[in-house]
C-alpha positions as CSV (number, residue, x, y, z in Angstrom):
1,X,19.8,36.2,-19.4
2,X,21.8,33.6,-17.3
3,X,21.2,30.0,-17.9
4,X,20.4,29.1,-14.5
5,X,17.7,31.8,-14.0
6,X,16.1,30.6,-17.2
7,X,15.9,27.0,-16.4
8,X,14.4,28.2,-13.1
9,X,11.6,30.4,-15.0
10,X,11.2,27.7,-17.5
11,X,10.5,24.6,-15.2
12,X,8.8,26.9,-12.7
13,X,6.1,28.3,-15.2
14,X,5.4,24.8,-16.3
15,X,4.8,23.8,-12.6
16,X,2.3,26.5,-12.0
17,X,0.1,26.1,-15.3
18,X,0.1,22.5,-14.2
19,X,-1.1,23.2,-10.7
20,X,-3.7,25.7,-11.8
21,X,-5.1,22.9,-13.9
22,X,-4.4,23.9,-17.7
23,X,-4.1,21.0,-19.8
24,X,-0.7,19.6,-20.3
25,X,-0.5,20.2,-24.0
26,X,-1.3,23.8,-24.1
27,X,0.8,24.3,-20.5
28,X,3.8,23.3,-22.4
29,X,3.3,24.6,-25.9
30,X,2.3,27.9,-24.6
31,X,5.3,28.1,-22.5
32,X,7.4,27.6,-25.1
33,X,6.1,30.1,-27.5
34,X,6.3,32.8,-24.7
35,X,9.8,32.0,-24.0
36,X,11.0,31.6,-27.7
37,X,9.5,35.0,-28.2
38,X,11.1,36.7,-25.2
39,X,14.3,35.2,-25.9
40,X,14.7,35.6,-29.6
41,X,11.7,37.5,-30.8
42,X,9.5,36.5,-33.1
43,X,12.0,34.7,-35.8
44,X,12.7,32.3,-32.6
45,X,9.4,30.6,-33.5
46,X,10.5,29.0,-36.5
47,X,12.6,26.7,-34.2
48,X,9.2,24.9,-33.2
49,X,7.6,23.6,-36.1
50,X,11.3,22.6,-37.3
51,X,11.5,20.2,-34.4
52,X,7.7,19.2,-33.8
53,X,7.7,18.2,-37.7
54,X,10.6,16.0,-37.4
55,X,9.8,14.1,-34.3
56,X,5.9,13.8,-35.0
57,X,6.2,12.6,-38.6
58,X,8.5,9.6,-37.2
59,X,8.0,6.1,-38.8
60,X,8.0,4.4,-35.4
61,X,4.7,6.8,-34.4
62,X,2.7,5.1,-37.0
63,X,2.5,2.4,-34.7
64,X,0.5,4.3,-32.2
65,X,-2.8,4.3,-33.8
66,X,-2.6,0.8,-34.9
67,X,-2.0,-0.4,-31.3
68,X,-4.7,1.7,-29.9
69,X,-7.2,0.3,-32.7
70,X,-6.1,-3.2,-31.7
71,X,-6.4,-2.7,-28.2
72,X,-9.9,-0.8,-28.2
73,X,-11.0,-3.7,-30.7
74,X,-10.0,-6.3,-28.2
75,X,-11.8,-4.1,-25.4
76,X,-15.3,-4.2,-27.0
77,X,-15.2,-7.5,-29.0
78,X,-15.6,-9.7,-25.7
79,X,-12.3,-11.7,-26.2
80,X,-11.6,-10.8,-22.4
81,X,-14.9,-12.3,-21.1
82,X,-14.2,-15.4,-22.8
83,X,-10.7,-15.6,-21.3
84,X,-12.1,-14.8,-17.7
85,X,-14.6,-17.7,-17.8
86,X,-11.6,-20.0,-18.9
87,X,-9.5,-18.7,-15.6
88,X,-12.9,-18.5,-13.7
89,X,-13.2,-22.5,-14.5
90,X,-9.7,-23.4,-13.7
91,X,-9.0,-21.2,-10.6
92,X,-12.4,-20.8,-9.2
93,X,-11.8,-23.6,-6.8
94,X,-8.7,-21.9,-5.1
95,X,-8.8,-19.5,-2.4
96,X,-8.3,-15.9,-3.9
97,X,-8.6,-17.8,-7.6
98,X,-10.6,-15.3,-9.2
99,X,-8.3,-12.5,-8.4
100,X,-5.5,-14.5,-9.6
101,X,-7.2,-15.4,-12.9
102,X,-8.0,-11.6,-13.6
103,X,-4.4,-10.9,-12.9
104,X,-3.7,-13.8,-15.4
105,X,-6.4,-12.2,-17.9
106,X,-4.7,-8.7,-17.7
107,X,-1.3,-10.2,-18.3
108,X,-2.3,-12.1,-21.6
109,X,-4.6,-8.9,-22.5
110,X,-1.2,-6.6,-22.1
111,X,0.5,-8.8,-24.3
112,X,-2.1,-8.1,-27.1
113,X,-3.0,-4.7,-26.6
114,X,-0.3,-2.6,-25.4
115,X,-2.3,-0.2,-23.1
116,X,-3.6,-0.2,-19.9
117,X,-7.1,1.3,-20.1
118,X,-8.4,-1.4,-22.1
119,X,-7.9,-4.6,-19.6
120,X,-8.9,-2.1,-16.7
121,X,-12.3,-1.1,-17.9
122,X,-13.0,-4.7,-19.5
123,X,-11.9,-6.5,-16.3
124,X,-13.8,-3.7,-14.2
125,X,-17.0,-4.6,-16.0
126,X,-16.7,-8.4,-16.1
127,X,-14.6,-9.6,-13.2
128,X,-15.2,-7.0,-10.4
129,X,-19.0,-7.7,-10.3
130,X,-18.2,-11.5,-10.3
131,X,-16.0,-11.3,-7.3
132,X,-17.9,-9.2,-5.4
133,X,-21.1,-11.4,-5.9
134,X,-18.6,-14.2,-4.3
135,X,-18.1,-12.2,-1.5
136,X,-14.6,-11.2,-2.4
137,X,-13.1,-8.5,-0.1
138,X,-13.3,-5.0,-2.2
139,X,-9.7,-4.6,-1.6
140,X,-8.3,-7.5,-3.2
141,X,-11.1,-7.3,-5.8
142,X,-10.5,-3.9,-7.1
143,X,-6.5,-4.0,-6.3
144,X,-5.9,-6.9,-8.6
145,X,-7.8,-5.4,-11.6
146,X,-6.2,-2.0,-11.2
147,X,-2.6,-3.5,-10.9
148,X,-3.3,-6.2,-13.5
149,X,-4.3,-3.7,-16.0
150,X,-1.4,-1.4,-15.4
151,X,0.8,-4.5,-16.8
152,X,-0.3,-3.1,-20.1
153,X,2.1,-0.5,-19.7
154,X,5.2,-2.5,-19.5
155,X,4.5,-6.0,-21.0
156,X,5.0,-5.6,-24.8
157,X,3.9,-4.6,-27.2
158,X,3.6,-1.1,-24.9
159,X,2.6,2.0,-26.4
160,X,4.5,3.9,-23.8
161,X,7.8,2.2,-25.0
162,X,7.1,3.5,-28.4
163,X,6.8,7.2,-27.1
164,X,9.8,6.5,-25.0
165,X,11.5,5.4,-28.1
166,X,10.6,8.3,-30.2
167,X,12.7,10.7,-27.7
168,X,15.5,8.6,-27.0
169,X,16.4,6.9,-30.4
170,X,16.2,3.3,-28.7
171,X,15.2,0.3,-31.0
172,X,11.7,-0.2,-29.9
173,X,12.1,-3.9,-30.5
174,X,14.9,-4.1,-28.0
175,X,12.8,-2.1,-25.4
176,X,10.0,-4.7,-26.1
177,X,12.3,-7.7,-25.6
178,X,13.3,-6.0,-22.2
179,X,9.9,-5.7,-20.7
180,X,9.1,-9.3,-21.0
181,X,10.7,-10.9,-17.7
182,X,9.9,-7.6,-15.9
183,X,6.4,-7.9,-16.7
184,X,6.2,-11.3,-16.0
185,X,8.0,-10.9,-12.5
186,X,5.2,-8.4,-11.6
187,X,2.5,-10.5,-12.7
188,X,3.8,-13.1,-10.6
189,X,4.2,-11.3,-7.4
190,X,0.7,-10.0,-8.0
191,X,-0.7,-13.5,-7.8
192,X,1.7,-14.8,-5.1
193,X,0.7,-12.0,-2.8
194,X,-3.2,-12.8,-3.8
195,X,-2.5,-16.5,-3.0
196,X,-0.7,-16.2,0.1
197,X,-2.9,-13.6,1.5
198,X,-6.0,-15.4,0.8
199,X,-4.8,-18.5,1.9
200,X,-4.2,-17.2,5.6
201,X,-7.2,-15.1,5.3
202,X,-9.8,-17.3,3.4
203,X,-12.6,-14.6,4.0
204,X,-10.7,-12.0,1.5
205,X,-11.3,-14.3,-1.6
206,X,-13.3,-17.4,-0.7
207,X,-13.3,-20.5,-3.1
208,X,-16.2,-21.0,-5.3
209,X,-18.7,-23.4,-4.0
210,X,-18.8,-27.0,-4.9
211,X,-22.2,-26.8,-6.6
212,X,-20.8,-23.8,-8.9
213,X,-17.4,-25.4,-10.0
214,X,-17.1,-26.5,-13.5
215,X,-16.4,-30.3,-14.5
216,X,-13.5,-31.4,-16.3
217,X,-15.0,-31.3,-19.6
218,X,-15.9,-27.8,-19.0
219,X,-12.5,-26.7,-18.0
220,X,-10.8,-28.2,-21.2
221,X,-13.6,-26.8,-23.5
222,X,-13.0,-23.4,-22.0
223,X,-8.9,-23.6,-23.4
224,X,-10.6,-22.7,-26.8
225,X,-10.8,-19.1,-25.6
226,X,-7.1,-19.2,-25.1
227,X,-6.2,-19.9,-29.1
228,X,-7.1,-16.4,-30.7
229,X,-5.0,-14.5,-27.9
230,X,-2.2,-16.9,-28.4
231,X,-2.3,-16.4,-32.2
232,X,-2.3,-12.6,-31.8
233,X,0.5,-12.3,-29.6
234,X,2.5,-14.8,-31.6
235,X,1.6,-12.8,-34.8
236,X,2.8,-9.3,-33.1
237,X,5.4,-10.2,-30.9
238,X,6.8,-13.0,-32.7
239,X,7.2,-11.1,-36.1
240,X,9.1,-8.8,-34.2
241,X,11.8,-10.7,-32.2
242,X,12.1,-13.0,-35.1
243,X,12.9,-9.8,-37.1
244,X,10.4,-10.5,-39.8
245,X,8.7,-7.1,-39.1
246,X,9.4,-3.7,-37.7
247,X,7.3,-2.9,-34.5
248,X,5.1,-0.5,-36.8
249,X,4.7,-3.3,-39.3
250,X,3.9,-5.7,-36.5
251,X,1.2,-2.9,-34.9
252,X,-0.7,-3.2,-38.7
253,X,-0.5,-7.1,-37.9
254,X,-2.1,-6.8,-34.5
255,X,-4.9,-4.3,-36.0
256,X,-5.8,-6.9,-38.5
257,X,-5.7,-9.5,-36.3
258,X,-7.6,-7.9,-33.7
259,X,-10.5,-7.7,-36.6
260,X,-9.8,-11.2,-37.3
261,X,-10.3,-12.4,-33.7
262,X,-13.6,-10.4,-33.4
263,X,-14.8,-11.9,-36.5
264,X,-14.3,-15.3,-35.4
265,X,-15.5,-14.8,-32.2
266,X,-18.9,-13.4,-34.2
267,X,-18.7,-10.2,-32.6
268,X,-17.7,-8.1,-35.6
269,X,-20.5,-5.4,-36.1
270,X,-20.6,-2.0,-37.8
271,X,-21.1,-0.4,-34.3
272,X,-18.0,-2.0,-33.0
273,X,-15.9,-1.0,-35.7
274,X,-17.1,2.7,-35.4
275,X,-16.8,2.7,-31.4
276,X,-13.3,1.3,-32.1
277,X,-12.0,3.7,-34.7
278,X,-13.4,6.7,-32.7
279,X,-12.0,5.5,-29.4
280,X,-8.3,4.7,-31.4
281,X,-8.6,8.5,-32.9
282,X,-9.1,10.0,-29.4
283,X,-6.4,8.7,-27.7
284,X,-4.1,9.1,-30.6
285,X,-5.0,12.8,-30.9
286,X,-4.7,13.1,-27.0
287,X,-0.8,11.5,-27.1
288,X,0.1,13.3,-30.1
289,X,-1.0,16.9,-28.9
290,X,1.1,16.1,-25.3
291,X,4.0,15.4,-27.9
292,X,3.7,18.6,-29.7
293,X,3.8,20.5,-26.6
294,X,6.7,18.7,-25.0
295,X,8.4,18.6,-28.4
296,X,8.3,22.6,-28.4
297,X,9.0,22.9,-24.5
298,X,12.3,20.5,-25.4
299,X,13.4,22.5,-28.3
300,X,13.4,25.8,-26.4
301,X,15.3,24.2,-23.6
302,X,17.8,22.6,-26.1
303,X,17.9,26.0,-27.6
304,X,19.4,27.8,-24.5
305,X,21.8,24.7,-24.0
306,X,19.7,23.4,-21.1
307,X,20.5,19.7,-21.4
308,X,24.5,20.3,-21.4
309,X,24.0,22.7,-18.5
310,X,21.9,20.0,-16.2
311,X,24.3,17.3,-17.3
312,X,27.6,19.7,-16.3
313,X,25.4,20.4,-13.0
314,X,24.5,16.8,-12.0
315,X,27.8,15.2,-12.7
316,X,29.5,18.2,-11.4
317,X,28.3,17.2,-7.9
318,X,30.7,14.7,-7.1
319,X,28.2,12.2,-5.3
320,X,27.5,8.7,-6.2
321,X,26.0,8.2,-9.3
322,X,23.6,5.6,-7.5
323,X,22.2,8.5,-5.4
324,X,21.8,10.5,-8.5
325,X,19.7,7.7,-10.0
326,X,17.6,7.3,-6.9
327,X,16.9,10.8,-6.7
328,X,15.3,10.7,-10.4
329,X,13.5,7.5,-9.6
330,X,12.2,9.7,-6.5
331,X,11.3,12.3,-8.8
332,X,9.3,10.0,-11.3
333,X,7.4,8.8,-8.5
334,X,6.3,11.9,-7.3
335,X,5.3,13.2,-10.8
336,X,3.5,10.1,-11.2
337,X,1.1,11.0,-8.4
338,X,-0.1,14.2,-9.9
339,X,0.8,14.0,-14.0
340,X,-0.2,11.6,-16.8
341,X,2.7,9.3,-17.7
342,X,2.7,10.4,-21.2
343,X,3.6,14.3,-20.0
344,X,6.2,12.4,-17.6
345,X,7.9,10.8,-20.5
346,X,8.1,14.1,-22.6
347,X,9.0,16.4,-19.6
348,X,11.8,14.3,-18.3
349,X,13.4,12.1,-21.0
350,X,14.9,15.0,-22.6
351,X,16.6,16.2,-19.2
352,X,17.1,12.9,-17.5
353,X,18.5,10.5,-20.6
354,X,21.4,12.3,-21.3
355,X,22.4,12.5,-17.9
356,X,22.0,8.5,-17.3
357,X,24.2,8.1,-20.0
358,X,26.9,10.6,-19.1
359,X,27.0,8.5,-15.8
360,X,27.6,5.1,-17.6
361,X,24.4,3.7,-16.9
362,X,22.9,1.5,-20.0
363,X,20.1,3.5,-21.7
364,X,18.0,0.2,-22.4
365,X,18.1,-0.9,-18.6
366,X,17.1,2.8,-17.9
367,X,14.2,2.7,-20.2
368,X,12.9,-0.2,-18.8
369,X,13.2,1.1,-15.2
370,X,11.6,4.2,-16.5
371,X,8.4,2.4,-17.8
372,X,8.3,0.3,-14.8
373,X,7.9,3.7,-12.7
374,X,5.4,4.7,-15.1
375,X,3.7,1.5,-14.6
376,X,3.6,2.4,-10.9
377,X,2.3,6.2,-11.6
378,X,-0.7,4.2,-13.5
379,X,-2.1,3.4,-9.8
380,X,-0.5,5.6,-7.5
381,X,-2.9,7.8,-5.7
382,X,-4.5,10.4,-5.8
383,X,-4.3,10.7,-9.7
384,X,-3.4,7.5,-11.1
385,X,-5.3,7.0,-14.3
386,X,-6.2,3.3,-13.7
387,X,-7.7,4.4,-10.5
388,X,-10.2,6.7,-12.6
389,X,-10.9,4.1,-15.1
390,X,-12.3,2.1,-12.2
391,X,-14.2,4.4,-10.6
392,X,-16.4,5.1,-13.9
393,X,-17.0,1.1,-13.9
394,X,-17.1,0.2,-10.4
395,X,-20.8,-0.6,-8.7
396,X,-21.8,2.2,-6.5
397,X,-21.0,0.6,-3.4
398,X,-17.2,1.0,-4.4
399,X,-16.0,4.7,-3.4
400,X,-12.8,6.3,-4.4
401,X,-11.6,5.7,-0.9
402,X,-11.8,1.9,-1.5
403,X,-10.1,2.2,-4.6
404,X,-7.5,4.1,-2.9
405,X,-6.8,1.4,0.0
406,X,-6.8,-1.1,-2.7
407,X,-3.8,-0.5,-4.5
408,X,-1.4,0.4,-1.9
409,X,-0.3,-3.3,-1.4
410,X,0.3,-3.3,-5.1
411,X,2.3,-0.3,-5.1
412,X,4.5,-2.1,-2.6
413,X,4.9,-5.0,-4.9
414,X,5.7,-2.9,-7.8
415,X,8.3,-1.0,-6.0
416,X,9.8,-4.5,-5.0
417,X,9.6,-5.7,-8.9
418,X,11.5,-2.4,-9.5
419,X,14.1,-2.9,-7.0
420,X,14.8,-6.2,-8.1
421,X,15.2,-5.1,-11.9
422,X,17.7,-2.4,-10.6
423,X,19.7,-5.0,-8.7
424,X,19.7,-8.1,-11.3
425,X,19.9,-5.9,-14.7
426,X,20.3,-8.9,-16.5
427,X,16.5,-9.6,-16.1
428,X,16.0,-6.7,-18.6
429,X,19.1,-6.9,-20.9
430,X,19.7,-11.1,-21.3
431,X,16.4,-11.2,-23.7
432,X,17.4,-8.2,-26.1
433,X,20.7,-9.8,-26.2
434,X,19.9,-13.0,-27.0
435,X,17.1,-12.2,-29.8
436,X,18.4,-9.0,-30.9
437,X,22.2,-9.3,-30.7
């Protein structure tokens, strides 16, 4: 059968099954098995376990459950609450200060946890009621949590970068280094937007009243809550960037460090350990099953020569490579509105990444641009996962339409950050070259 027809049938079947609501792991795995049997017969099924075993047992993927454990432990141990209280004391007197502080907490949390859900849920439980109580507009209060929580996708140690590296062969440490400046740029854009808008529209984020403001002594005492997160970030990222540990080994350091942080904070209890382990197992199982289905799908497409066909098709169009690149970003944005980010990685990377390299783009640069796109997908309506995290913890007077409206300015800010990183690639590439050669 003609490879063009097989490509249309393969991807058409995938889109139909996903539109029907079939879980992505079963959709991709089921389609792979059907096409494998149809094209090569029952013997062709041996291709799937051979590919799945090689990727799923990769050493780098051991970091996933460890980072998941670290994120869940930090989520339930109360460290975020202490951080928020410190930012509350220092930034409360500013217009929009609580929202700016929330983004700051999410930025620090991202550098500790590597996932977005931990900061989003925790700040939704802690910061959102605090801001609503002090008459913050719902759009600012909800939007800053959704966007700030999404920073966990981009700021290292990012679990999404580990998954991306497992499909491309890029060094995880270089991806981590490449995500530092883009993550800080986005965090700064969020804070500037909140500060400027609340300065001109103080009713959106009023300053904390004089009687509720902390004394200088209370402010300096609150800085103690930054010590444990700072040490944990130094232990994870410092060992990676210094070359003392691989990302997988650093994940082990982070998991153990999160236990120490919870113990020092006197919040290490058997119930917390049990909830943390349970949550980490659930997240790991979900991601791994998606990867198994996607690996099977990629194996089928690779076996029929699909990547080479797509490479020749795209590069043979005779149009400027930036037009093709922009088209890819548009596809990623549209997919991000409807699919889980892990699914987007495993579906598009085997097709897009070889084309990116063939067009002469830097693979590391594209990797960070891709992750930036996935960060945008975390809060893009209608199916951004952070929006549903927030809906689960928000007060009853905040409905889904409020959440959708709140994130739109932050999606625009993410797009601006993406454009900045596209126009100035050294923002991504300089740090990996400086630290890792």
